[in-house]
C-alpha positions in Angstrom: 10.9 49.2 -21.2 8.3 52.0 -20.6 5.0 50.9 -18.9 2.2 53.2 -19.8 -0.7 53.2 -17.2 -1.6 56.8 -17.8 -5.1 55.9 -19.3 -6.1 53.8 -16.3 -8.1 55.8 -13.8 -8.7 53.5 -10.8 -7.6 50.3 -9.2 -9.8 48.2 -11.4 -9.3 45.0 -13.4 -7.0 46.7 -15.9 -4.8 48.0 -13.1 -4.3 44.6 -11.5 -3.7 43.0 -14.9 -1.0 45.6 -15.4 0.7 44.8 -12.0 1.0 41.2 -12.9 2.8 42.1 -16.2 5.0 44.7 -14.5 6.1 42.1 -12.0 7.3 39.9 -14.8 8.9 42.8 -16.7 10.3 44.7 -13.6 14.0 43.9 -14.4 13.7 45.6 -17.8 11.4 48.4 -16.8 12.8 52.0 -16.9 9.7 53.8 -15.7 6.0 53.4 -15.1 3.6 56.2 -16.1 0.4 56.5 -14.0 -2.6 58.8 -14.1 -2.9 60.0 -10.4 -0.7 60.4 -7.3 -2.9 57.8 -5.6 -2.2 55.2 -8.3 1.5 56.2 -8.2 1.6 55.5 -4.5 0.0 52.1 -5.0 2.4 51.1 -7.8 5.4 52.4 -5.9 4.5 50.3 -2.8 4.5 47.2 -5.1 7.6 48.1 -7.0 9.8 50.4 -4.8 12.9 50.1 -7.1 11.2 51.3 -10.2 10.7 55.0 -11.2 7.0 55.9 -11.1 5.8 59.1 -12.7 2.4 60.8 -12.8 1.5 61.8 -16.3 -1.7 63.0 -18.0 -2.6 61.6 -21.5 -0.7 64.2 -23.5 2.4 64.1 -21.4 2.3 60.3 -21.6 2.0 60.5 -25.4 5.1 62.6 -25.6 7.0 60.2 -23.4 5.9 57.2 -25.4 7.0 58.8 -28.7 10.4 59.6 -27.1 10.8 56.1 -25.8 9.9 54.5 -29.1 12.4 56.7 -31.0 15.2 55.6 -28.8 14.4 51.9 -29.3 12.6 51.4 -26.0 9.5 49.1 -26.1 6.3 50.6 -24.7 3.7 48.3 -23.0 0.3 49.9 -22.5 -2.0 47.4 -20.8 -5.2 49.2 -22.0 -6.7 49.9 -25.4 -5.0 53.3 -25.9 -2.5 53.3 -28.8 -0.4 56.4 -29.4 -0.5 57.3 -33.1 2.7 57.1 -35.2 4.5 55.1 -32.5 5.7 51.7 -33.8 7.5 50.2 -30.8 4.4 49.7 -28.6 1.9 47.1 -27.6 -1.6 47.9 -26.4 -4.0 45.4 -24.8 -7.7 44.9 -25.6 -9.6 43.4 -22.8 -13.1 43.4 -24.2 -15.1 45.2 -26.9 -17.6 46.8 -24.5 -16.1 50.3 -24.7 -16.7 50.3 -28.5 -20.5 49.8 -28.3 -23.0 52.4 -29.3 -22.5 55.7 -31.3 -19.7 57.0 -29.1 -18.2 53.5 -29.1 -18.0 53.5 -32.9 -16.2 56.8 -32.8 -13.7 55.3 -30.3 -13.3 52.2 -32.5 -12.5 54.4 -35.5 -9.9 56.3 -33.6 -8.5 53.1 -32.1 -7.9 51.4 -35.4 -6.6 54.6 -37.0 -4.0 54.9 -34.3 -3.0 51.3 -34.8 -2.8 51.6 -38.6 -0.7 54.8 -38.4 2.1 52.6 -36.9 3.2 49.1 -36.7 2.1 48.7 -33.1 1.0 45.4 -31.9 -2.3 44.7 -30.2 -2.6 42.2 -27.4 -5.8 40.3 -26.6 -6.7 38.5 -23.4 -9.4 36.2 -24.9 -10.2 34.7 -28.2 -14.0 34.9 -28.3 -14.4 38.6 -27.9 -11.1 40.6 -27.9 -9.3 38.8 -30.7 -12.5 38.6 -32.7 -13.0 42.3 -32.4 -9.4 43.1 -33.5 -9.7 40.8 -36.5 -13.0 42.4 -37.5 -11.1 45.7 -37.5 -8.7 44.4 -40.1 -5.6 43.8 -38.0 -3.6 40.9 -39.4 -2.7 38.0 -37.2 1.0 38.8 -37.2 0.3 42.0 -35.3 -1.8 40.3 -32.6 -0.3 38.9 -29.4 -2.1 36.6 -27.0 -1.6 38.4 -23.6 -3.9 36.7 -21.2 -4.3 37.3 -17.5 -1.9 35.7 -15.1 -3.3 34.5 -11.8 -1.5 33.9 -8.6 -2.6 30.8 -6.7 -4.9 31.5 -3.7 -3.2 32.5 -0.5 -4.8 29.5 1.3 -5.7 26.0 0.3 -9.0 25.6 -1.6 -12.1 25.0 0.4 -13.5 21.5 0.4 -16.8 19.9 1.1 -20.2 21.3 -0.2 -21.4 24.7 0.7 -24.6 24.5 2.8 -26.7 27.6 2.0 -27.5 29.5 5.2 -30.6 31.5 6.0 -28.9 34.6 4.9 -26.3 33.8 2.2 -23.7 36.4 1.4 -23.0 36.8 -2.3 -19.9 38.5 -3.7 -19.9 40.4 -6.9 -16.8 41.9 -8.5 -16.6 45.5 -9.7 -18.4 48.7 -9.4 -17.0 50.4 -12.5 -19.6 50.4 -15.3 -23.1 49.4 -16.5 -21.6 46.4 -18.2 -21.9 44.6 -14.8 -25.6 44.4 -15.5 -26.4 45.0 -11.8 -29.7 46.7 -12.7 -31.0 43.6 -14.5 -29.7 41.2 -11.8 -31.1 43.2 -8.8 -34.4 43.8 -10.6 -34.9 40.1 -10.9 -34.0 39.5 -7.3 -36.3 42.3 -6.1 -39.2 40.9 -8.2 -39.2 37.9 -5.9 -39.2 39.9 -2.6 -42.4 39.3 -0.7 -44.4 42.4 0.3 -44.9 40.8 3.7 -41.1 40.6 4.2 -39.8 43.6 2.2 -36.2 42.7 2.1 -34.2 40.0 0.3 -32.7 37.2 2.4 -29.5 37.4 0.4 -26.8 40.0 1.2 -24.9 41.3 -1.8 -21.3 42.6 -1.4 -19.8 44.5 -4.3 -16.0 44.4 -4.4 -14.7 47.7 -5.7 -14.9 51.3 -4.8 -17.7 53.8 -4.3 -18.7 55.8 -7.3 -21.8 57.3 -9.0 -22.8 54.1 -10.8 -22.6 52.0 -7.6 -24.5 54.6 -5.6 -27.2 54.7 -8.2 -27.6 51.0 -8.1 -27.9 50.8 -4.3 -30.4 53.7 -4.2 -32.5 52.0 -6.9 -33.0 48.8 -4.8 -33.5 49.8 -1.2 -35.3 46.5 -0.5 -32.0 44.6 -1.1 -29.0 44.4 1.2 -26.3 45.8 -1.0 -23.0 47.2 0.3 -19.5 47.9 -1.1 -16.4 46.2 0.2 -13.5 48.6 -0.6 -11.0 46.9 -2.8 -8.3 49.4 -1.7 -8.4 48.2 1.9 -9.6 44.5 1.6 -7.4 42.2 -0.5 -9.1 39.9 -3.0 -8.2 36.6 -1.2 -9.8 37.9 2.0 -13.0 39.0 0.1 -13.6 35.7 -1.6 -13.2 33.9 1.8 -15.8 36.3 3.4 -18.7 35.4 1.1 -20.6 32.2 0.6 -20.5 32.2 -3.2 -19.8 34.7 -6.0 -21.9 35.8 -8.9 -21.5 37.7 -12.2 -24.3 39.1 -14.4 -21.9 40.7 -17.0 -21.8 39.3 -20.5 -18.9 41.4 -21.8 -16.0 40.7 -19.4 -12.6 40.2 -20.8 -11.6 37.5 -18.4 -12.8 38.0 -14.8 -9.6 37.6 -12.7 -11.4 37.8 -9.4 -13.9 35.2 -10.5 -11.0 32.9 -11.4 -9.4 33.3 -8.0 -12.7 32.6 -6.3 -13.1 29.4 -8.3 -9.5 28.4 -7.6 -10.3 29.0 -3.9 -13.2 26.5 -3.9 -15.9 29.2 -3.8 -18.9 28.4 -6.0 -19.6 30.8 -8.8 -23.0 31.5 -10.5 -22.5 33.4 -13.7 -24.3 34.4 -16.9 -23.6 32.1 -19.8 -21.2 34.1 -22.0 -18.5 33.0 -24.5 -15.6 34.4 -22.5 -16.7 32.7 -19.3 -17.1 29.4 -21.2 -13.6 29.9 -22.7 -11.9 30.1 -19.4 -14.1 28.5 -16.8 -15.5 25.5 -18.6 -17.6 23.4 -16.3 -16.2 24.9 -13.0 -18.9 27.5 -12.7 -22.7 27.2 -12.7 -24.1 29.0 -15.8 -27.4 30.8 -16.1 -29.1 32.0 -19.3 -29.1 35.7 -18.6 -29.0 38.2 -15.7 -32.7 37.8 -15.1 -32.4 34.0 -14.8 -29.4 34.4 -12.5 -31.3 36.9 -10.2 -34.3 34.6 -10.0 -32.1 31.6 -9.1 -30.5 33.6 -6.3 -33.8 34.9 -5.0 -35.3 31.4 -4.9 -32.2 29.8 -3.3 -33.4 27.5 -0.5 -31.6 27.4 2.9 -30.0 24.1 3.6 -29.3 23.0 0.1 -25.8 21.9 -0.8 -23.8 23.6 -3.5 -20.7 21.7 -4.8 -17.3 23.3 -4.5 -15.6 23.9 -7.9 -12.3 22.4 -9.0 -10.5 25.0 -11.2 -7.1 25.9 -12.4 -6.1 28.5 -15.0 -5.8 26.7 -18.3 -2.2 25.8 -19.2 -2.5 27.6 -22.5 -3.1 30.9 -20.6 0.0 30.5 -18.5 2.0 29.5 -21.6 0.8 32.5 -23.6 1.5 34.9 -20.7 5.1 33.7 -20.6 5.4 34.0 -24.4 4.0 37.5 -24.3 6.6 38.5 -21.7 9.4 37.1 -23.9 8.0 38.8 -26.9 7.9 42.2 -25.2 11.4 41.8 -23.8 12.9 40.8 -27.2 11.6 44.0 -28.7 13.1 46.3 -26.1 16.5 47.2 -27.7 17.2 50.3 -25.7 20.2 50.1 -23.4 20.9 53.4 -21.4 
């Protein structure tokens, strides 16, 4: 099996989603294609016995075509199908990339590439990803449920209520795009900052990597304590244990693997009420109507109040579908060198 990560540019949610699938498919994997030498090194450290190759999009397309022709299944854990290549599966995480005028062009090319072949499309949630694929005209027989897999927390879940401190530390996941709605969230928090005490009590820690978007957000809200925790040097378990609770203002996430791990670790989560979050988290999280309501709730959080710890486990259906997806991919890999 050929694993195509050549369209993933950073160690983001798509990258870690891919690593979980590679771990389950490692025994049948012939090679892993990646975009940059840095990503190649990260993958090779995790899977030292597998061939890892750096390939740009065009080179990756040629290798995908060649693999498909010789009967090798190609797994692309992002929404980048290669036209006229039947033996491949791509994965849609959310419909956010297809918003707006440019997004509509991307959607047209995406569905044209899928229709030019008999490729399958995986979806990681029902409420957004599968709905988008069905609206695009893909029949159910070409759709495969391919949800996130989540390792259990490294330590036992925290117990007992969280007592809010004078300066709570709030974790937020991702620095990759405006879909995180940080501008709306931080504007709501900043609106409640008193002129007599021109800084927010809360400290915000963004788990990700520095980039133009994150730098712009931090510069726009100098009255807030916002800093980045580098996801390439601090593991996710350590991060969720370093904050008081976590929050998310995004409404277009595909799943939110870091959020799920935080909940499973007993860390309270305040998030925006969105269909995908309801689909996976049920009553484990505390929901707010929109980013502005979430920001206001954080700004008005009183020291000394007790927040209940969540009880959360990944839904059994997600684990079942993950295993079935691995079996589906393996059964279609007929190439034997």
